[in-house]
N, C-alpha and C positions, 0 to 999 in steps of 0.2 A: 115227235116233230109233227107239225101240221102243215098242210100243203095245201094252198087255195088257187083254183083256177079262176081266172077273172076274165069277164067280157062286161065292161060297163056300157050302158046304153049311150049311142053316139049323138042324141038329139036332146040331152037335158043335163045341164051342169048341175042344178038342183039335185036331181036324182043321183047323179054321180057321186057328189059329195056326201049324200044321204048313205049310201052303199059303202063308200069309204069309211065312214064314221062308224057304220056297223062292224065292218071288217077290222077297223083299228080296236074297237072294243073287244072283239072276238079274240084277236090276237094277245093283248094285253091281259084280258081276264083269264085266258088258257094257262099263261107263263110258259108256253112249251116254245122252243125254237119254232119259227115258222117262216115259209117261204109263200110268196104270193106274186103270181105272175100271170100275164096274159095281155089281152086288148083292153087298155084303160080308156081308149077313146077319147084322152086328153093329154096333155103336156106334163113332163117332169123337168124339174130344174136340171141344170147341166149344160145344155147346149143352147145356142144363140136361137131364138126364133124371131125373124125379123117382121117389122110391120108390113113389109112387101109380101112376104110369105101369108101371113095373116090375111091380108086384103085379097089374096089369090084363092084363098079356100073356096070350095064350094059352099054356098050360102046355108045348106042344111047342115054343115058342120060346125058354123060359127056358134051356134047358142052354146054348145057344150065345151069349145075349145079356146073361146077368147071373151075378154070383157070389153065392151063398147066404151070409149072414153066421151067426154062431152064435146070435144072437138071433131068427133067422127073418126077419130083413129082406134086401133086395136091393141090391146095388150094380152099376152097369152094367159090363160086361166091355169093356175097352178095348185088349185084348191084341194084335189085329190091328193098329189104329192105332198102338200105341206100338211094335211091331215095325217097321213102315213108316216111322214118323218117325224114330224113334231109332237104329234098326239101319241103315237104308237112305238116312237123311238126306231124305226125301220130304216133300212138304208137302200137306196137305188144301186143294184149291184153293178151296172155298167159305169156308173159315174165314179165309185169309189175305187174302182182298179185303173192303175197307171196304162197309158195307151199300148205300151207292149204286151200286156195281158188281154188285150181286146183284139177280135176280128169281127169287123174292121178297126183299126187302131183310132181312128176316130169316131165320135159320137154322130151316128147317121140316121136319117129317117127310116123307119120301118113300116110304113104305110105310103101309098103312091097319093093318097089325097091330103094335100097340105102339108106334107113333110112332118118332121119331128118324130121324136120315138114315143109312139102311142102304145107300142108294145114294150114292157118293161118287166123286170123281176125285182122285186123288193125282199130283202132279208132283215129278219128281227136283228135288234142290236146285239145279241149275244152271238148269234149266227154269222154276221157280216164278215168278221175277221177270217173266215173260213173261205171266202171268195177268192179264186185263185185265177179264174179266167172266164171269158164271157165271148159268145159269138152270136152273130146273127146271120141268116141266110135266107136267099130267095128260094121256096119251096116249088114254085112254078104252079101251085094250085090256088093261090089267095092272092089278094091285093095287100097284103102284110107279109113281112119277113118273119120266120122262126127266130125265136131268141132262146139263149142257153147259158146257164151258169155253171161253171166247175166249181166244186167245193172241195177242200182240204179239211177234212173235219178234225185232223191232228191239230189244227190251229186254233180249234175253239177252246178256250181257257175258262170262260166263264159259264157257269151253270145256270140254265133259266131259272126264274125265280119261283117257279111253280104255279099253280092256279091261286088266284085271290078269291078268298072265301067271303 
């Protein structure tokens, strides 16, 4: 099993995507069960990020967290999430669980700047069925909440494909 602790740069969507591409390559080439979690400094799919929430963000966070539209509006930037899910077959642990298996039950922001779940845990496709619980909690020492996923490894039925040579 491979575990990756992530802290993507908060000010560059290009650098975030590049690092996500590198991680996706590592995960798929290793062929091991993989967990990647931490502060992604960008959005994942699953919860609604409104135009109002995007417009209210501090300007220094806008380049990495949103796409500007020709009409002056904003759309959330999901490039990192899409890279991990589409290219590496990973799953956002909190999104795939039913509300009753999450604490809090709803998908809620994990950072105070601009809302959204900027802190997430992704699981490789073969490991994703093992997710049985998720929690996030204010630690009191950060502007982010801690996130945790619980795994029931008896639910893993697929063997990882092994390293690609």
